[in-house]
N, C-alpha and C positions, 0 to 999 in steps of 0.2 A: 786634362784628358779630353779629347775631342769626342763629342757625342756623335753617334752614327747618323743621326738625322741631319747633322750640320755638314755632312760630306757633300761637296758639290758634284754636279753631274759630270763635270770634266774629270774630277779626281776619281770618281767611280769608274769612268771609262778607262782611265790610265791603269787602274788596278786590274780591270778585266784583261787589258792588253798584256800586262805583266804576267798575270796568271797563265794566259795562253802561251806566251813564250816559254815559260817554265815547263808547261805540259809538253810542248813540242820537243824541248831539250831532253826531257825524261824519256819520251818515246824513242828519240834518236839514239839514246844510250842503251836502249833495250830493257829499261826498268819497268816493273809492273806498276800500273796506275791504280790509285785508290778510287773508290766509287765517286768521290767529288770531282776528281780530275777527269774521269771518264765521262761524267755528266757534262763537263765543260766542252769536250769535243763533240758530244752528241748534240748539245745545244747549238754550237756554231754550225755544225753540219746541217741542222734543221732550220737554221736561220732565225732562231728565237733566243739567242744568247743575251741580247740587250733589251729584253722586254721592259725592264725597269729604268732604262736610261732615258732621260728627258731631253738631253742636248747632244747633238753630234758636232764634232769639231770641224768636219769638212764634208764635202759631198761623198767621198769614198766611204767614210764612216757611216754616213746616213744611209747609203745604199746597203751596207752590210747589216745595219740595224733593221732596216725594212725588208731585207731579204729580196732585193731586186738588183738589177744591174745598174751601173751608172748611166748607161745610155737610156734606160727606161726612165730614170729620174730626170735626165735632161729633157726628155720628151714631155714628162708631166709638168716640169717647171715652165713650159711655154704656155700653159693654161693661165688665163688672166686671174683666176681665183686661187692659184697655187700658193702655198706659203712662201714668203720671201726670206732670204737669208738675213741674219742679224747683222748689225753694223760691224761686229767683230769677226764676221765670216762664219759663225756657227749657225746651226739649223735647229729649229724647234721640232723635236721628234713627236711630241704630243700633237702639235698642229698638223704634222704630216700624216699621222695615224688617223686623225679625224677626217682629213681631206680624202684619204684613200677609202675610208669607210663610207663617207657621204657619196662618193662617186662610184662606189662598188668596183674599184680597180683591183685587178688581179696581182697578187704579190706571191713571191716564192716560185714563180715559173721560170725565172732567168737567174739562177744562182751566180753570184760573183765569184772571183778567184778565191777569196777567203773561205767561202762555203765549200767550194770544190776541194780546196786543200784539206779542210777539216774532214770531208767525206773520204778522201784518199787516206788520210791518217787513220781514221776510224776503221777503214777496210784493212789496213796494215796490222792494226792491233788485233782485229778479229781473226785474221789469217795466222798471226803469231800464236794466239791463244788456241786455235784449232790444232796447229802443229804440236804444241805442247801437250794438248789433250790426247792426240794420237800416240805420242811417245809414252804417255802414261797408260795407254790401253783403254782410254775412255771411249774412243771411237775406233771403228774398224773400216778400212778402206773397202770400197765396193769390189775392187779386184780380188781382195783377200776373201771376201764373202763368196764371190763366184767360184774361186779356186777351191775353197772348202766344200762348197756344194757339189762341185764336179767330182771331187775325191770321194765324197760320201755316196754319190750316185753310182760311181764306178764300182765301189765295194758292194753296194746293194745289187747291182746288175750281175756281178760275178757270182754272188751267192745265189741269186735267183736261177741263173743258168745252171749252176752246179746242182742245185736241188731238183729243179724241174726236168732237166735233160739227162742227168746221170743217176740220181738216187730214186726219183719218183717212178719212172717207167716199170722197173722190175716189181715194184710193190703193188701196182694196180692190176697185175695179171690175175684173172679170176674174180675180180671185184665187180659189183653192180654199180650203177650210176650214183646211188646215194653214198656208198662206201668210198667211191673215188672222189666225190665232192668233199666228203669229210676229211679224207686224207690230204687233198689239195689245200684245204683250209688250215689243217694242222701244219702242213709244210710251210705255207706262207707265214703263219705265226712264228714258226721256228726261225725262218729267215729274218724276219723283222727284229726278233729278240737278239739274234746273233749280230745283226748290223748295228743295233743300238749299243752293244757292248764294245764295239770297235773304238779304240781311242786314237785320236789324231793329235799329233804334236802341235803345240802352240807356235805361232810365228817366231817368238823369241827363242824357243828350243831349236827351231829349224836354223835360225841365224847362228846359234851357238855351235850346232853341228857343222855348219858350213865353215865357220871360223876354225874349228878343230881340224877339219879335213885340209883346209888351206895350210894350217901350221904344220900338219904332218907331212904334206907334200913338200913344203919348203925344207923341212929337216932331212927328208930323204934325198932331195936334190943336193943339199949341202954336203951330205955324207957321200 
């Protein structure tokens, strides 16, 4: 049995790449990700997926690990004190991290294609989760809230006009100012209580009613 501490950096990098491909396939199939798989996407999107990797196989992998573009790396490599590639073409990630820290170089400002893909994938997952939550009724669309508010305001407005313009005037005849004020207060309280008791159908109920009406119309047309 191989001890975890004996796993080479190259092998660790290959495992990470394999995990990433599996996550991408799972998202493409519309499957739900577990917390670990979601963390993989978030890590790559943030450019910190390979914090524990010490060796990069090529310049592209080094750029992804350091969260910079390849063009940025090529620019840095022109510095005389920049870390050199190993004889086998690999790059020392630790040396590069020290180089970046010593020169106070900015990283993460130019995300490469892998990071952008991860961010796009993460956005797709979040959008899918939001749509599922909406279907479950966990979120309400802004348009639905505005429509509900408009309906309730219309009911309140109709009640107010009815009470104030039709019912209230005959009652205030012969009253003094104090009595009129008290009657107006009582009338407003009654309007608010009545408005609070009005029940509005849920969006699901409205959809069901619309489907029933459509089915009825189809049956009538068929007969």
